MOPAC internal coordinates of N, CA, C and O (Angstrom, degrees):
PM7 1SCF
backbone

  N    0.0000 0     0.00 0     0.00 0    0    0    0
  C    1.3989 1     0.00 0     0.00 0    1    0    0
  C    1.5627 1   112.94 1     0.00 0    2    1    0
  O    1.2310 1   121.60 1   -39.37 1    3    2    1
  N    1.2689 1   114.54 1   140.63 1    3    2    1
  C    1.5007 1   117.87 1  -177.26 1    5    3    2
  C    1.5205 1   105.30 1   -92.74 1    6    5    3
  O    1.2310 1   121.03 1     3.65 1    7    6    5
  N    1.3744 1   115.64 1  -176.35 1    7    6    5
  C    1.4430 1   121.67 1  -177.07 1    9    7    6
  C    1.4974 1   116.48 1   -55.46 1   10    9    7
  O    1.2310 1   119.24 1   149.61 1   11   10    9
  N    1.2469 1   119.05 1   -30.39 1   11   10    9
  C    1.3910 1   123.04 1  -178.73 1   13   11   10
  C    1.5448 1   114.59 1   -79.54 1   14   13   11
  O    1.2310 1   122.18 1   162.14 1   15   14   13
  N    1.2913 1   113.44 1   -17.86 1   15   14   13
  C    1.5494 1   121.33 1  -177.78 1   17   15   14
  C    1.4026 1   116.26 1    98.03 1   18   17   15
  O    1.2310 1   118.03 1  -171.02 1   19   18   17
  N    1.3832 1   121.36 1     8.98 1   19   18   17
  C    1.4417 1   124.39 1  -177.96 1   21   19   18
  C    1.5373 1   105.83 1  -104.31 1   22   21   19
  O    1.2310 1   120.07 1   -33.70 1   23   22   21
  N    1.3950 1   117.47 1   146.30 1   23   22   21
  C    1.4231 1   120.77 1  -177.51 1   25   23   22
  C    1.5192 1   105.94 1   -64.72 1   26   25   23
  O    1.2310 1   121.90 1   -22.85 1   27   26   25
  N    1.3781 1   113.96 1   157.15 1   27   26   25
  C    1.4291 1   116.95 1   175.77 1   29   27   26
  C    1.5195 1   114.04 1   -64.07 1   30   29   27
  O    1.2310 1   119.92 1   -38.91 1   31   30   29
  N    1.2581 1   117.75 1   141.09 1   31   30   29
  C    1.5505 1   120.18 1  -172.92 1   33   31   30
  C    1.5553 1   107.60 1   -60.84 1   34   33   31
  O    1.2310 1   123.65 1   -25.51 1   35   34   33
  N    1.3006 1   110.61 1   154.49 1   35   34   33
  C    1.4830 1   119.47 1   179.90 1   37   35   34
  C    1.5635 1   112.90 1   -55.77 1   38   37   35
  O    1.2310 1   122.80 1   135.11 1   39   38   37
  N    1.2995 1   112.24 1   -44.89 1   39   38   37
  C    1.5150 1   114.10 1  -177.58 1   41   39   38
  C    1.5867 1   109.47 1   -58.88 1   42   41   39
  O    1.2310 1   120.45 1   136.33 1   43   42   41
  N    1.2867 1   116.75 1   -43.67 1   43   42   41
  C    1.4175 1   112.66 1   178.77 1   45   43   42
  C    1.5588 1   117.67 1   -62.83 1   46   45   43
  O    1.2310 1   123.55 1   143.57 1   47   46   45
  N    1.3595 1   110.80 1   -36.43 1   47   46   45
  C    1.4968 1   115.11 1   174.96 1   49   47   46
  C    1.4907 1   111.88 1   -67.35 1   50   49   47
  O    1.2310 1   119.15 1   144.55 1   51   50   49
  N    1.2612 1   119.23 1   -35.45 1   51   50   49
  C    1.4814 1   122.26 1   175.12 1   53   51   50
  C    1.5440 1   108.90 1   -62.40 1   54   53   51
  O    1.2310 1   121.75 1   131.11 1   55   54   53
  N    1.3352 1   114.25 1   -48.89 1   55   54   53
  C    1.4436 1   114.53 1  -178.18 1   57   55   54
  C    1.5150 1   113.10 1   -65.58 1   58   57   55
  O    1.2310 1   118.15 1   143.89 1   59   58   57
  N    1.2652 1   121.14 1   -36.11 1   59   58   57
  C    1.4238 1   122.87 1   176.40 1   61   59   58
  C    1.5489 1   110.52 1   -66.27 1   62   61   59
  O    1.2310 1   120.52 1   145.42 1   63   62   61
  N    1.2863 1   116.61 1   -34.58 1   63   62   61
  C    1.5222 1   119.31 1   178.33 1   65   63   62
  C    1.4843 1   108.88 1   -67.80 1   66   65   63
  O    1.2310 1   121.21 1   133.89 1   67   66   65
  N    1.3825 1   115.29 1   -46.11 1   67   66   65
  C    1.4670 1   119.79 1   178.32 1   69   67   66
  C    1.5555 1   111.72 1   -57.90 1   70   69   67
  O    1.2310 1   119.46 1   141.22 1   71   70   69
  N    1.3776 1   118.63 1   -38.78 1   71   70   69
  C    1.4206 1   122.52 1   174.40 1   73   71   70
  C    1.5000 1   112.68 1   -61.56 1   74   73   71
  O    1.2310 1   120.58 1   138.02 1   75   74   73
  N    1.3444 1   116.49 1   -41.98 1   75   74   73
  C    1.4347 1   118.33 1   177.81 1   77   75   74
  C    1.5548 1   111.00 1   -61.26 1   78   77   75
  O    1.2310 1   120.84 1   131.60 1   79   78   77
  N    1.2785 1   115.99 1   -48.40 1   79   78   77
  C    1.4275 1   120.64 1  -176.51 1   81   79   78
  C    1.5524 1   110.11 1   -62.97 1   82   81   79
  O    1.2310 1   118.61 1   138.41 1   83   82   81
  N    1.3289 1   120.26 1   -41.59 1   83   82   81
  C    1.4370 1   124.63 1   178.93 1   85   83   82
  C    1.5553 1   109.60 1   -62.75 1   86   85   83
  O    1.2310 1   120.81 1   138.22 1   87   86   85
  N    1.4049 1   116.06 1   -41.78 1   87   86   85
  C    1.4680 1   116.56 1   179.49 1   89   87   86
  C    1.5079 1   112.13 1   -70.54 1   90   89   87
  O    1.2310 1   117.83 1   151.96 1   91   90   89
  N    1.2920 1   121.74 1   -28.04 1   91   90   89
  C    1.3574 1   124.99 1   175.51 1   93   91   90
  C    1.5931 1   110.33 1   -69.09 1   94   93   91
  O    1.2310 1   121.04 1   139.46 1   95   94   93
  N    1.2725 1   115.62 1   -40.54 1   95   94   93
  C    1.5089 1   121.40 1   177.59 1   97   95   94
  C    1.5803 1   107.55 1   -68.68 1   98   97   95
  O    1.2310 1   118.36 1   142.66 1   99   98   97
  N    1.3165 1   120.73 1   -37.34 1   99   98   97
  C    1.4170 1   121.92 1   177.15 1  101   99   98
  C    1.4869 1   109.91 1   -65.28 1  102  101   99
  O    1.2310 1   118.46 1   141.69 1  103  102  101
  N    1.2748 1   120.54 1   -38.31 1  103  102  101
  C    1.5221 1   124.34 1  -179.84 1  105  103  102
  C    1.4960 1   105.38 1   -67.25 1  106  105  103
  O    1.2310 1   117.40 1   138.94 1  107  106  105
  N    1.2815 1   122.55 1   -41.06 1  107  106  105
  C    1.4613 1   127.27 1  -176.03 1  109  107  106
  C    1.5278 1   110.58 1   -64.75 1  110  109  107
  O    1.2310 1   121.02 1   136.27 1  111  110  109
  N    1.3559 1   115.66 1   -43.73 1  111  110  109
  C    1.4911 1   118.36 1   178.43 1  113  111  110
  C    1.5347 1   112.65 1   -77.32 1  114  113  111
  O    1.2310 1   119.07 1   159.20 1  115  114  113
  N    1.2621 1   119.38 1   -20.80 1  115  114  113
  C    1.4274 1   123.71 1   177.41 1  117  115  114
  C    1.5922 1   108.09 1   -71.78 1  118  117  115
  O    1.2310 1   122.52 1   140.25 1  119  118  117
  N    1.4079 1   112.77 1   -39.75 1  119  118  117
  C    1.4032 1   118.41 1   175.34 1  121  119  118
  C    1.4700 1   113.80 1   -64.36 1  122  121  119
  O    1.2310 1   120.75 1   137.20 1  123  122  121
  N    1.3366 1   116.16 1   -42.80 1  123  122  121
  C    1.4936 1   123.59 1   176.34 1  125  123  122
  C    1.4525 1   110.26 1   -61.40 1  126  125  123
  O    1.2310 1   120.41 1   134.89 1  127  126  125
  N    1.3069 1   116.82 1   -45.11 1  127  126  125
  C    1.5727 1   117.82 1  -177.79 1  129  127  126
  C    1.5059 1   110.95 1   -60.52 1  130  129  127
  O    1.2310 1   118.65 1   151.75 1  131  130  129
  N    1.2920 1   120.17 1   -28.25 1  131  130  129
  C    1.4457 1   123.57 1  -176.18 1  133  131  130
  C    1.5628 1   107.58 1   -75.63 1  134  133  131
  O    1.2310 1   119.23 1   145.12 1  135  134  133
  N    1.3365 1   119.08 1   -34.88 1  135  134  133
  C    1.4598 1   121.18 1  -171.91 1  137  135  134
  C    1.4794 1   110.98 1   -96.10 1  138  137  135
  O    1.2310 1   116.34 1   163.73 1  139  138  137
  N    1.2661 1   124.56 1   -16.27 1  139  138  137
  C    1.4456 1   123.38 1  -174.20 1  141  139  138
  C    1.5396 1   109.05 1   -79.03 1  142  141  139
  O    1.2310 1   121.20 1   -29.82 1  143  142  141
  N    1.3348 1   115.30 1   150.18 1  143  142  141
  C    1.4115 1   122.87 1  -176.09 1  145  143  142
  C    1.5340 1   113.33 1   -95.66 1  146  145  143
  O    1.2310 1   118.81 1   147.42 1  147  146  145
  N    1.3058 1   119.88 1   -32.58 1  147  146  145
  C    1.3652 1   128.87 1   177.83 1  149  147  146
  C    1.5138 1   112.89 1   -67.51 1  150  149  147
  O    1.2310 1   118.96 1   -53.84 1  151  150  149
  N    1.3867 1   119.59 1   126.16 1  151  150  149
  C    1.4532 1   122.01 1  -179.37 1  153  151  150
  C    1.5203 1   109.01 1   -69.17 1  154  153  151
  O    1.2310 1   120.12 1   140.31 1  155  154  153
  N    1.3222 1   117.38 1   -39.69 1  155  154  153
  C    1.4863 1   119.66 1  -177.68 1  157  155  154
  C    1.5584 1   107.79 1   -65.45 1  158  157  155
  O    1.2310 1   120.09 1   134.84 1  159  158  157
  N    1.4301 1   117.43 1   -45.16 1  159  158  157
  C    1.4680 1   115.32 1  -179.92 1  161  159  158
  C    1.5019 1   113.53 1   -67.27 1  162  161  159
  O    1.2310 1   119.39 1   149.59 1  163  162  161
  N    1.3936 1   118.78 1   -30.41 1  163  162  161
  C    1.5052 1   121.63 1   174.29 1  165  163  162
  C    1.5399 1   107.63 1   -63.64 1  166  165  163
  O    1.2310 1   118.68 1   137.04 1  167  166  165
  N    1.2118 1   120.12 1   -42.96 1  167  166  165
  C    1.5460 1   121.43 1  -175.97 1  169  167  166
  C    1.5387 1   109.10 1   -65.60 1  170  169  167
  O    1.2310 1   122.28 1   138.63 1  171  170  169
  N    1.4676 1   113.23 1   -41.37 1  171  170  169
  C    1.4275 1   115.06 1   173.38 1  173  171  170
  C    1.5030 1   115.88 1   -58.17 1  174  173  171
  O    1.2310 1   120.22 1   135.70 1  175  174  173
  N    1.3546 1   117.18 1   -44.30 1  175  174  173
  C    1.3742 1   123.97 1   177.01 1  177  175  174
  C    1.5977 1   111.77 1   -61.72 1  178  177  175
  O    1.2310 1   120.26 1   135.10 1  179  178  177
  N    1.2624 1   117.12 1   -44.90 1  179  178  177
  C    1.4140 1   121.05 1  -178.01 1  181  179  178
  C    1.4932 1   108.89 1   -68.71 1  182  181  179
  O    1.2310 1   117.85 1   146.06 1  183  182  181
  N    1.2825 1   121.69 1   -33.94 1  183  182  181
  C    1.4650 1   121.07 1   173.68 1  185  183  182
  C    1.5496 1   112.87 1   -66.19 1  186  185  183
  O    1.2310 1   121.90 1   145.60 1  187  186  185
  N    1.2479 1   113.97 1   -34.40 1  187  186  185
  C    1.4355 1   118.06 1   175.13 1  189  187  186
  C    1.5429 1   114.50 1   -66.72 1  190  189  187
  O    1.2310 1   122.36 1   138.57 1  191  190  189
  N    1.3103 1   113.09 1   -41.43 1  191  190  189
  C    1.4134 1   119.98 1   170.36 1  193  191  190
  C    1.5559 1   113.85 1   -53.76 1  194  193  191
  O    1.2310 1   121.36 1   133.04 1  195  194  193
  N    1.3084 1   115.00 1   -46.96 1  195  194  193
  C    1.4605 1   122.33 1   177.93 1  197  195  194
  C    1.4954 1   109.51 1   -60.86 1  198  197  195
  O    1.2310 1   119.58 1   135.21 1  199  198  197
  N    1.3050 1   118.40 1   -44.79 1  199  198  197
  C    1.4715 1   124.63 1  -175.32 1  201  199  198
  C    1.5067 1   108.13 1   -64.88 1  202  201  199
  O    1.2310 1   119.44 1   126.88 1  203  202  201
  N    1.3522 1   118.68 1   -53.12 1  203  202  201
  C    1.4695 1   123.08 1  -177.64 1  205  203  202
  C    1.5510 1   114.12 1   -63.93 1  206  205  203
  O    1.2310 1   121.75 1   146.54 1  207  206  205
  N    1.3439 1   114.25 1   -33.46 1  207  206  205
  C    1.4397 1   120.30 1   179.39 1  209  207  206
  C    1.5863 1   109.04 1   -66.54 1  210  209  207
  O    1.2310 1   121.74 1   137.35 1  211  210  209
  N    1.3882 1   114.27 1   -42.65 1  211  210  209
  C    1.4049 1   118.69 1  -178.22 1  213  211  210
  C    1.5274 1   111.21 1   -71.90 1  214  213  211
  O    1.2310 1   120.82 1   145.43 1  215  214  213
  N    1.3265 1   116.04 1   -34.57 1  215  214  213
  C    1.5157 1   118.93 1   176.02 1  217  215  214
  C    1.5149 1   107.48 1   -66.61 1  218  217  215
  O    1.2310 1   119.31 1   138.85 1  219  218  217
  N    1.2554 1   118.92 1   -41.15 1  219  218  217
  C    1.5062 1   118.16 1  -179.81 1  221  219  218
  C    1.5316 1   112.08 1   -66.00 1  222  221  219
  O    1.2310 1   121.00 1   139.61 1  223  222  221
  N    1.2845 1   115.70 1   -40.39 1  223  222  221
  C    1.4610 1   120.25 1   177.09 1  225  223  222
  C    1.5491 1   110.83 1   -61.00 1  226  225  223
  O    1.2310 1   120.81 1   137.48 1  227  226  225
  N    1.3502 1   116.06 1   -42.52 1  227  226  225
  C    1.4079 1   121.89 1   179.43 1  229  227  226
  C    1.4686 1   112.98 1   -62.65 1  230  229  227
  O    1.2310 1   120.66 1   137.44 1  231  230  229
  N    1.3784 1   116.34 1   -42.56 1  231  230  229
  C    1.4158 1   119.42 1   177.06 1  233  231  230
  C    1.3992 1   115.22 1   -62.91 1  234  233  231
  O    1.2310 1   120.52 1   138.73 1  235  234  233
  N    1.3959 1   116.61 1   -41.27 1  235  234  233
  C    1.4299 1   117.71 1  -178.45 1  237  235  234
  C    1.5379 1   108.73 1   -69.20 1  238  237  235
  O    1.2310 1   117.16 1   145.68 1  239  238  237
  N    1.3698 1   123.00 1   -34.32 1  239  238  237
  C    1.4339 1   124.55 1   176.90 1  241  239  238
  C    1.5478 1   106.96 1   -61.03 1  242  241  239
  O    1.2310 1   120.61 1   131.20 1  243  242  241
  N    1.3039 1   116.44 1   -48.80 1  243  242  241
  C    1.4702 1   118.99 1  -176.42 1  245  243  242
  C    1.5580 1   108.85 1   -66.05 1  246  245  243
  O    1.2310 1   116.86 1   147.76 1  247  246  245
  N    1.1995 1   123.58 1   -32.24 1  247  246  245
  C    1.4412 1   125.96 1  -178.58 1  249  247  246
  C    1.5357 1   110.17 1   -70.03 1  250  249  247
  O    1.2310 1   121.47 1   151.63 1  251  250  249
  N    1.4101 1   114.80 1   -28.37 1  251  250  249
  C    1.4468 1   119.41 1   178.53 1  253  251  250
  C    1.5805 1   113.39 1   -81.68 1  254  253  251
  O    1.2310 1   120.59 1   168.20 1  255  254  253
  N    1.1440 1   116.47 1   -11.80 1  255  254  253
  C    1.5143 1   118.37 1  -178.88 1  257  255  254
  C    1.6012 1   111.38 1   -80.51 1  258  257  255
  O    1.2310 1   120.10 1   180.00 1  259  258  257

């Protein structure tokens, strides 16, 4: 509930859920990047980490507006 006493709107909850999912994906690929031996595959995983982290941050920013 916010200050007025109404539940947070659905869009905000959806955006926060998206942020959680993206952060979980970023964690998954960060772990994979540590264990993989191929430099190319590691770079791909790290780029995915960067992408998902950025998407999660953007979703959190949008949810706050």
